[in-house]
C-alpha positions as CSV (number, residue, x, y, z in Angstrom):
1,M,0.1,-0.1,0.0
2,E,3.2,2.3,-0.7
3,N,0.7,5.0,-2.1
4,L,-1.2,5.0,0.9
5,L,1.2,4.6,3.5
6,R,2.2,8.2,4.5
7,M,3.9,10.1,7.6
8,D,3.3,13.4,8.8
9,N,6.1,15.7,10.1
10,V,8.9,13.0,9.4
11,S,11.8,13.1,6.7
12,T,12.1,9.8,5.0
13,S,15.8,9.5,6.5
14,S,14.3,8.6,9.6
15,F,13.1,5.2,8.2
16,G,15.6,2.7,9.5
17,T,16.0,-0.4,11.6
18,N,16.7,1.2,14.8
19,V,13.2,2.1,16.5
20,T,14.9,4.5,18.6
21,G,15.7,6.6,15.5
22,V,12.1,7.4,14.9
23,R,11.0,7.7,18.4
24,N,9.6,11.4,17.6
25,T,7.7,10.1,14.6
26,Y,4.0,11.1,14.5
27,M,1.6,9.6,12.1
28,K,-2.3,11.0,12.1
29,P,-4.9,8.4,12.9
30,R,-6.9,7.6,10.3
31,I,-9.9,5.4,9.0
32,V,-9.5,2.8,6.1
33,A,-12.3,1.8,4.1
34,F,-12.4,-1.4,2.6
35,I,-14.9,-1.8,-0.9
36,P,-15.1,-5.0,-2.3
37,A,-16.3,-4.6,-6.0
38,H,-17.0,-7.3,-8.2
39,N,-17.9,-5.9,-11.6
40,E,-19.2,-2.5,-10.3
41,E,-18.0,-0.3,-12.6
42,K,-21.5,1.2,-12.8
43,S,-22.0,1.9,-9.0
44,I,-18.2,2.6,-7.3
45,R,-18.2,6.1,-8.7
46,D,-21.3,7.0,-6.8
47,C,-20.2,4.9,-3.5
48,L,-16.9,7.1,-3.6
49,A,-18.2,10.2,-4.4
50,G,-20.2,9.8,-1.1
51,L,-16.9,9.3,0.9
52,G,-15.7,12.4,-0.9
53,D,-18.5,14.4,0.7
54,Q,-17.7,13.2,4.1
55,S,-16.3,16.1,6.9
56,L,-13.9,13.9,8.9
57,P,-13.2,14.3,12.7
58,K,-10.5,16.6,13.5
59,D,-6.9,15.5,12.7
60,V,-8.3,12.2,11.0
61,E,-7.3,11.0,7.8
62,L,-9.4,8.7,5.4
63,D,-7.6,5.8,3.1
64,V,-9.6,3.9,0.7
65,V,-9.1,0.5,-0.5
66,V,-10.8,-0.7,-3.1
67,I,-10.8,-4.6,-3.9
68,A,-11.5,-5.3,-7.8
69,D,-12.6,-8.9,-7.0
70,N,-12.3,-10.9,-10.1
71,C,-13.6,-8.3,-12.4
72,T,-14.2,-8.4,-16.3
73,D,-15.0,-4.8,-16.5
74,R,-13.8,-1.4,-15.9
75,T,-14.0,-1.2,-12.1
76,E,-10.2,-0.7,-11.1
77,E,-10.3,2.1,-13.8
78,V,-13.6,4.0,-12.8
79,A,-12.8,3.6,-9.4
80,L,-8.9,5.2,-9.8
81,E,-10.5,7.9,-11.7
82,A,-13.2,8.5,-9.1
83,G,-10.4,8.5,-6.5
84,E,-8.4,11.6,-8.3
85,E,-11.6,13.5,-9.0
86,Y,-12.6,13.2,-5.5
87,G,-9.6,14.1,-3.7
88,L,-9.4,10.4,-1.9
89,K,-6.1,8.7,-1.0
90,L,-7.3,5.7,-2.8
91,K,-5.7,2.1,-3.7
92,V,-6.9,-0.4,-5.8
93,L,-6.1,-4.1,-4.8
94,T,-7.1,-6.8,-7.5
95,T,-7.9,-10.4,-6.8
96,K,-7.4,-13.3,-9.0
97,N,-9.4,-16.8,-8.8
98,N,-10.9,-15.8,-5.4
99,K,-12.9,-18.6,-4.6
100,Q,-14.4,-16.8,-1.4
101,R,-16.1,-13.9,-3.1
102,K,-16.7,-11.0,-0.7
103,V,-15.2,-12.8,2.0
104,G,-11.8,-13.3,0.1
105,A,-12.1,-9.7,-0.9
106,L,-12.4,-8.2,2.4
107,N,-9.4,-10.3,3.9
108,S,-7.1,-9.8,1.1
109,A,-7.5,-5.7,1.9
110,W,-6.9,-6.7,5.7
111,K,-3.8,-8.9,4.8
112,S,-2.5,-5.8,2.8
113,I,-2.2,-3.7,6.2
114,Y,-1.9,-6.5,9.0
115,G,-0.1,-9.2,6.9
116,D,-0.7,-12.7,5.9
117,P,-0.6,-15.3,8.9
118,L,-0.2,-18.1,5.9
119,D,2.8,-16.3,4.4
120,L,5.5,-19.1,4.5
121,Y,8.2,-16.5,4.9
122,D,8.6,-14.5,8.3
123,K,8.5,-11.0,6.8
124,K,9.6,-8.4,9.2
125,L,7.5,-5.3,9.1
126,T,9.5,-2.1,8.6
127,V,9.0,0.7,11.2
128,F,7.1,2.5,8.7
129,Q,4.3,-0.3,8.3
130,E,4.2,-0.7,12.2
131,Y,3.3,2.7,12.5
132,Y,1.0,3.0,9.9
133,Q,-0.9,-0.4,11.4
134,H,-0.9,1.8,14.7
135,S,-2.5,4.6,13.0
136,V,-5.4,2.8,12.0
137,K,-8.0,3.5,14.6
138,A,-11.0,2.4,12.5
139,I,-11.9,0.2,9.4
140,L,-15.2,1.1,7.4
141,G,-16.6,-1.9,5.8
142,M,-19.0,-0.7,2.6
143,D,-20.5,-2.4,-0.2
144,A,-19.4,-0.9,-3.8
145,D,-23.3,-0.1,-4.5
146,S,-23.7,2.0,-0.9
147,R,-23.5,5.7,-0.4
148,L,-23.0,7.3,2.9
149,A,-24.7,10.3,3.9
150,P,-22.9,13.5,4.6
151,D,-21.3,13.6,7.9
152,A,-22.0,10.1,8.5
153,L,-18.5,8.7,8.7
154,S,-18.0,11.3,11.5
155,Q,-21.4,10.1,13.3
156,L,-19.9,6.6,12.8
157,W,-16.6,7.7,14.4
158,E,-18.1,9.6,17.5
159,G,-20.3,6.6,18.2
160,L,-17.4,4.2,17.7
161,M,-14.9,6.1,20.0
162,S,-17.8,6.9,22.8
163,S,-16.7,3.9,24.5
164,R,-13.7,1.5,24.7
165,N,-15.9,-1.8,24.5
166,I,-17.5,-0.6,21.3
167,G,-16.3,-3.0,18.6
168,G,-18.5,-2.2,15.7
169,V,-21.1,0.7,14.8
170,M,-23.6,0.3,11.8
171,A,-25.0,3.1,9.9
172,K,-29.0,3.0,9.4
173,Y,-29.8,1.9,6.0
174,T,-32.4,3.6,3.8
175,M,-33.0,2.0,0.3
176,R,-32.9,4.2,-2.7
177,M,-36.1,4.6,-4.4
178,P,-35.6,4.5,-8.2
179,K,-36.8,7.4,-10.4
180,K,-39.9,7.1,-12.3
181,K,-39.3,5.3,-15.7
182,S,-41.7,7.5,-17.1
183,L,-39.3,10.4,-16.7
184,I,-37.2,9.0,-19.9
185,S,-37.9,9.6,-23.3
186,K,-38.8,6.5,-25.4
187,D,-37.0,8.1,-28.0
188,D,-33.7,8.5,-25.6
189,V,-30.8,6.5,-27.4
190,H,-29.8,5.5,-23.8
191,Y,-32.9,4.5,-22.4
192,E,-32.2,0.7,-22.4
193,E,-28.7,1.9,-20.7
194,K,-30.3,3.7,-18.6
195,I,-32.8,1.1,-17.3
196,A,-30.5,-1.4,-16.9
197,T,-28.7,1.0,-14.2
198,G,-31.3,0.5,-12.0
199,E,-31.5,4.3,-11.5
200,Y,-35.2,4.1,-13.0
201,G,-37.9,2.0,-12.5
202,G,-41.9,1.1,-13.0
203,P,-44.3,1.2,-10.3
204,I,-43.6,-2.5,-9.4
205,S,-39.9,-1.8,-8.8
206,R,-40.6,1.1,-7.1
207,W,-43.2,-0.8,-4.7
208,W,-40.7,-3.5,-3.7
209,T,-38.1,-0.7,-2.9
210,H,-40.7,0.9,-0.3
211,Q,-41.7,-2.6,1.0
212,Q,-38.1,-3.2,1.8
213,K,-37.2,0.3,3.3
214,Q,-40.2,0.0,5.6
215,D,-39.3,-3.8,6.5
216,M,-35.6,-2.1,7.3
217,A,-37.5,0.5,9.2
218,S,-39.1,-1.7,11.5
219,W,-36.3,-3.8,12.4
220,L,-34.1,-0.3,13.0
221,L,-36.7,1.0,15.3
222,D,-37.3,-2.1,17.5
223,L,-33.3,-2.1,17.7
224,Q,-33.3,1.6,19.0
225,Y,-35.9,0.9,21.2
226,R,-34.1,-1.8,22.8
227,G,-31.0,0.2,23.5
228,G,-29.2,0.2,20.0
229,S,-27.5,-3.0,20.4
230,T,-27.7,-5.3,17.4
231,Y,-27.0,-9.0,16.2
232,V,-25.9,-8.0,12.7
233,L,-23.5,-5.4,11.7
234,G,-24.5,-5.2,8.1
235,G,-21.8,-5.0,5.5
236,Q,-23.1,-1.9,3.7
237,A,-21.4,0.6,6.0
238,T,-20.2,-0.5,9.3
239,L,-17.1,1.1,11.1
240,F,-15.0,-1.5,13.0
241,R,-12.7,-1.2,16.0
242,P,-9.3,-3.1,14.4
243,E,-8.9,-4.9,17.9
244,A,-11.9,-6.4,17.7
245,L,-11.4,-7.7,14.3
246,Q,-7.8,-8.8,15.4
247,D,-9.3,-10.5,18.6
248,I,-11.6,-12.7,16.0
249,V,-8.4,-13.6,14.0
250,D,-6.1,-14.4,17.1
251,E,-9.1,-16.6,18.6
252,N,-10.2,-18.5,15.7
253,K,-6.6,-19.1,14.2
254,L,-7.9,-17.2,10.7
255,D,-5.8,-15.6,8.1
256,G,-8.6,-12.8,8.1
257,P,-11.4,-11.7,10.3
258,W,-14.1,-12.6,7.6
259,Q,-15.2,-16.3,7.1
260,D,-17.2,-18.1,4.4
261,D,-18.6,-20.7,6.7
262,S,-22.1,-19.1,6.6
263,D,-24.0,-17.1,3.7
264,V,-24.5,-14.5,6.1
265,E,-21.0,-13.4,6.9
266,D,-21.8,-10.3,8.6
267,M,-23.9,-12.0,10.9
268,L,-21.1,-14.4,12.0
269,L,-18.6,-11.8,12.3
270,T,-20.9,-9.7,14.5
271,W,-21.6,-13.0,16.5
272,Q,-17.9,-13.3,17.0
273,I,-17.1,-9.7,17.8
274,Q,-19.9,-9.9,20.5
275,K,-18.0,-12.3,22.6
276,K,-15.9,-9.3,24.1
277,W,-17.4,-6.3,22.2
278,K,-20.3,-4.5,22.1
279,T,-22.2,-4.1,18.7
280,L,-24.3,-1.1,18.1
281,I,-26.2,0.9,15.5
282,S,-25.8,4.7,15.1
283,P,-28.9,6.6,15.6
284,T,-27.7,9.6,13.2
285,A,-25.6,8.2,10.7
286,R,-27.2,7.1,7.3
287,C,-26.4,5.0,4.3
288,F,-28.2,4.8,1.1
289,V,-28.5,1.2,-0.6
290,D,-30.0,-0.7,-3.2
291,A,-32.8,-2.7,-3.0
292,M,-33.9,-5.6,-4.8
293,R,-36.4,-4.4,-7.7
294,S,-38.0,-7.4,-8.4
295,Y,-39.9,-10.5,-6.8
296,H,-37.3,-12.7,-8.0
297,T,-34.3,-10.8,-6.9
298,F,-35.9,-10.4,-3.6
299,R,-36.7,-13.9,-3.1
300,Q,-32.9,-15.1,-4.1
301,Q,-31.8,-12.4,-1.7
302,R,-33.9,-13.6,1.3
303,N,-33.3,-17.1,0.8
304,K,-29.7,-16.3,1.4
305,W,-30.2,-14.2,4.2
306,Q,-32.9,-16.6,5.8
307,S,-31.0,-19.8,5.2
308,G,-27.7,-18.4,6.7
309,T,-29.5,-17.2,9.7
310,V,-31.1,-20.7,10.3
311,E,-27.7,-22.1,9.5
312,L,-26.4,-19.9,12.2
313,L,-29.0,-21.1,14.6
314,T,-29.0,-24.6,14.1
315,N,-25.4,-25.7,13.0
316,S,-23.4,-26.2,16.5
317,D,-20.3,-26.9,14.1
318,I,-19.8,-23.2,13.6
319,G,-19.2,-22.9,17.1
320,V,-20.5,-19.3,17.7
321,K,-23.6,-18.0,19.4
322,S,-25.2,-14.7,20.2
323,K,-26.7,-12.7,23.2
324,H,-29.6,-11.9,20.6
325,R,-29.9,-15.7,19.9
326,G,-33.5,-15.4,21.5
327,K,-34.5,-12.6,19.8
328,I,-33.9,-14.4,16.4
329,W,-35.6,-17.6,17.6
330,R,-38.6,-15.4,18.4
331,S,-38.6,-13.8,15.0
332,Q,-38.8,-17.5,13.5
333,L,-41.4,-18.3,15.8
334,K,-43.4,-15.2,14.8
335,S,-43.1,-16.2,10.9
336,C,-44.3,-19.7,12.1
337,I,-47.2,-18.2,13.6
338,D,-48.0,-15.8,10.9
339,L,-47.9,-18.9,8.3
340,S,-49.9,-21.0,10.7
341,V,-52.6,-18.2,11.4
342,R,-53.3,-17.8,7.6
343,G,-53.1,-21.3,6.3
344,L,-55.4,-22.4,9.1
345,F,-57.8,-19.4,8.2
346,I,-58.1,-19.9,4.5
347,S,-58.2,-23.7,5.4
348,L,-61.2,-23.3,7.8
349,L,-63.0,-20.8,5.9
350,A,-63.0,-23.0,2.9
351,A,-64.3,-26.0,4.6
352,A,-67.0,-23.7,6.8
353,L,-68.2,-22.2,3.5
354,A,-68.2,-25.4,1.7
355,T,-70.4,-27.3,4.2
356,D,-72.4,-24.1,5.0
357,Q,-71.1,-23.7,9.0
358,F,-69.5,-20.0,8.6
359,Y,-70.3,-17.7,11.4
360,W,-68.9,-14.4,11.5
361,S,-68.0,-12.9,14.9
362,W,-66.9,-9.4,15.0
363,I,-63.9,-10.0,17.4
364,W,-61.8,-10.8,14.2
365,I,-61.9,-7.3,13.1
366,T,-59.5,-6.6,16.2
367,P,-56.4,-7.9,14.6
368,V,-57.1,-6.4,11.0
369,I,-57.4,-2.8,13.1
370,L,-54.2,-3.5,15.0
371,A,-52.6,-4.4,11.8
372,S,-53.7,-1.3,9.9
373,I,-52.7,1.0,12.8
374,L,-49.2,-0.7,13.2
375,N,-48.3,-0.7,9.3
376,T,-49.4,2.9,9.1
377,I,-47.4,4.1,11.6
378,L,-44.5,2.2,10.2
379,A,-45.1,3.5,7.0
380,I,-45.2,7.0,8.2
381,K,-41.6,6.4,10.1
382,T,-40.3,5.1,6.9
383,P,-37.5,7.8,5.9
384,M,-38.9,9.4,2.3
385,H,-42.0,7.7,2.2
386,R,-44.9,8.3,-0.4
387,T,-48.6,9.2,0.3
388,I,-49.5,6.0,-1.9
389,D,-47.3,3.9,0.4
390,V,-49.4,5.2,3.7
391,V,-52.6,4.7,2.2
392,L,-51.7,1.1,0.7
393,A,-50.3,0.4,4.4
394,T,-53.3,1.0,6.1
395,L,-55.6,-0.8,3.6
396,L,-53.1,-3.6,4.6
397,I,-52.8,-4.4,0.7
398,S,-48.9,-3.6,0.6
399,P,-48.1,-5.6,4.1
400,E,-50.1,-8.4,3.2
401,I,-48.6,-9.2,-0.2
402,Y,-45.1,-8.5,1.6
403,L,-45.6,-10.8,4.2
404,W,-46.7,-13.6,2.0
405,A,-43.4,-13.0,-0.2
406,N,-41.5,-13.7,3.1
407,L,-43.5,-16.5,4.1
408,I,-43.0,-18.4,1.0
409,T,-39.4,-17.8,1.9
410,F,-39.4,-18.8,5.4
411,T,-41.1,-22.0,4.4
412,N,-38.9,-22.7,1.5
413,V,-35.6,-22.2,3.6
414,W,-36.7,-24.5,6.5
415,L,-38.0,-27.0,4.0
416,G,-34.3,-26.9,2.4
417,K,-33.1,-27.8,5.9
418,L,-34.4,-31.4,5.3
419,S,-32.5,-31.5,2.1
420,A,-29.0,-33.0,1.8
421,N,-28.0,-30.9,-0.8
422,K,-26.5,-27.3,0.4
423,K,-26.9,-24.5,-2.0
424,D,-24.6,-21.7,-3.0
425,G,-26.7,-18.7,-1.9
426,W,-24.0,-16.2,-3.3
427,A,-24.0,-17.5,-6.5
428,I,-27.8,-17.9,-6.8
429,Q,-28.5,-14.2,-5.9
430,Y,-25.7,-13.0,-8.1
431,N,-27.0,-14.5,-11.0
432,A,-30.6,-13.3,-10.2
433,E,-29.2,-9.6,-10.1
434,R,-27.8,-10.0,-13.5
435,G,-30.8,-11.7,-15.2
436,Q,-29.2,-15.1,-15.5
437,T,-32.0,-17.1,-14.0
438,R,-35.9,-16.8,-14.3
439,S,-38.8,-16.3,-11.8
440,K,-41.6,-18.7,-11.8
441,L,-44.0,-16.3,-10.2
442,T,-46.3,-16.2,-13.2
443,E,-46.8,-19.7,-13.4
444,G,-47.3,-20.3,-9.6
445,I,-49.9,-17.4,-9.5
446,I,-51.8,-19.3,-12.4
447,A,-51.2,-22.7,-10.5
448,I,-53.0,-21.3,-7.7
449,L,-55.9,-19.7,-9.5
450,L,-56.5,-22.9,-11.2
451,I,-56.6,-24.7,-7.4
452,I,-58.8,-22.3,-6.2
453,L,-61.2,-22.7,-9.5
454,L,-61.0,-26.0,-9.1
455,V,-62.0,-26.4,-5.8
456,A,-64.6,-24.0,-6.1
457,Y,-66.3,-26.0,-9.0
458,L,-66.3,-29.3,-6.8
459,C,-67.7,-27.4,-3.8
460,F,-70.5,-26.1,-6.1
461,D,-71.2,-29.3,-8.1
462,H,-71.1,-31.4,-4.6
463,R,-73.0,-28.7,-2.8
464,A,-75.9,-30.9,-1.7
465,F,-73.6,-33.6,-0.2
466,L,-71.2,-31.0,1.8
467,T,-74.2,-29.5,3.1
468,S,-76.1,-32.6,4.4
469,E,-76.6,-33.1,8.1
470,P,-73.9,-36.3,8.2
471,V,-70.9,-34.2,6.9
472,Q,-71.7,-31.2,8.6
473,Q,-71.8,-33.3,11.9
474,A,-68.6,-35.0,11.2
475,L,-66.9,-32.0,10.1
476,K,-68.0,-29.7,13.1
477,P,-65.9,-31.1,16.0
478,Y,-62.5,-30.5,13.5
479,L,-63.9,-27.2,12.6
480,Q,-64.5,-26.0,16.5
481,M,-61.0,-27.2,17.5
482,G,-59.6,-25.3,14.6
483,W,-61.4,-22.3,15.0
484,M,-60.5,-22.5,18.7
485,V,-56.7,-23.1,18.1
486,L,-56.9,-20.1,15.7
487,T,-58.4,-17.9,18.0
488,Y,-55.4,-18.7,20.4
489,L,-53.1,-17.7,17.9
490,T,-54.8,-14.3,16.7
491,I,-54.7,-13.4,20.5
492,Y,-51.4,-14.1,20.8
493,S,-50.5,-12.1,17.3
494,S,-52.6,-9.2,18.4
495,I,-51.0,-8.8,21.7
496,A,-47.7,-8.7,19.9
497,M,-48.9,-6.0,17.5
498,A,-50.3,-4.1,20.4
499,Y,-46.9,-4.3,22.0
500,Q,-45.0,-3.3,18.7
501,I,-47.4,-0.1,18.4
502,W,-46.4,0.6,22.1
503,T,-42.5,0.3,21.2
504,L,-43.2,3.0,18.4
505,R,-44.7,5.7,20.4
506,G,-41.1,6.9,21.1
507,R,-38.9,9.9,18.7
508,H,-36.9,6.9,17.6
509,T,-36.5,7.5,13.8
510,A,-35.5,4.9,11.0
């Protein structure tokens, strides 16, 4: 990192093998940003522009390391040009045949400063390199498609330095809303190119973006209500204390802090940090990140996240646990109850209507009202929300569709636990984002509609039999038991929603 390593107020003649000869050396404290970038020529400039906008803490310098990871595009050239344009002290590291993807890229940046324990040769650090290591007071991990808001870096630094036992501070993430596709003229020769960048999108992509933004806002508000401690320091923008990362290397005999033992490497890293350090979210620092713009890419991303989380919870071989483990299990239980309530309600309603034994009770309106209030508050508290988003949240249209998408992922992942074949979550998500795989959403919707029509036809065709007294009497005990179970589950869900509404009464912002 020769073009990064600088020492202030020191002449080059002071660099020697005698440490006493440089005892008066002074090097400013610094933050080093690690930005792994695999074919990110279209987004890396914006990411670096955000770093160029930052106002640094007094007497603190910023160095930037972009890791061009197995790139086949102009990521390296664009990064160097942007670094010069925005006045950044920037270096590009290139990887070849990196099999560990993001994990390998981040570790290569780590080794460029702290050395490689797997190196066969015992290379003694120069005095210059030792001073540089000691000058690094924080490491910023960022994704190449994210952008820090102005002053976010100073706010992250303030949070990290507020206490000696804080190992990492994460920014608050907000998904960037794509501009309306209608703003581009169809005659624009760059129309297809602009659409491909993701900067513009149609109503569906904008809807998906808001739903993910509201989901993230709900998560952040809940963490802040509980004190700001987080069980995952997201890789999009987190400031780490180097000593915390070094503890992971030393304790686990690793060649770098990041591991590919899990599809959620940032969560695994956080759990390891939490053995000795606190992990927090910043109440003020904001980072803008890209959302998944379609059902297919959203599903593949959530499949990776969910499967990685389940693996951490259930695989004892990983050998790490979190104090937030109970909270994560409760989240899994909530998804299970949400799925059970809806599946049970649909089954009981269909059976009751088919046998003419359905009776309406006004008590069923209670969870609907609570859900409407909860989602309205969340929509309003979501940064940069639109009026239409609040309306759809109040009517429960958007939340219910989004919940079903998550429940499908939840079911798919837990069923996958029974399979002996482990899927490569990173590869699946990457291929989906590049348009190399296709969604089966349309086929799924058509299949569901056909099943509904078939069941409705059979019920109508056999109406006399289904409503006969023998059939009604045979089904009545099962219906009564089912409605009773559903009532208890609904009461539990209603209490949980009422509690969440209570937690949102504060002044916390997402």
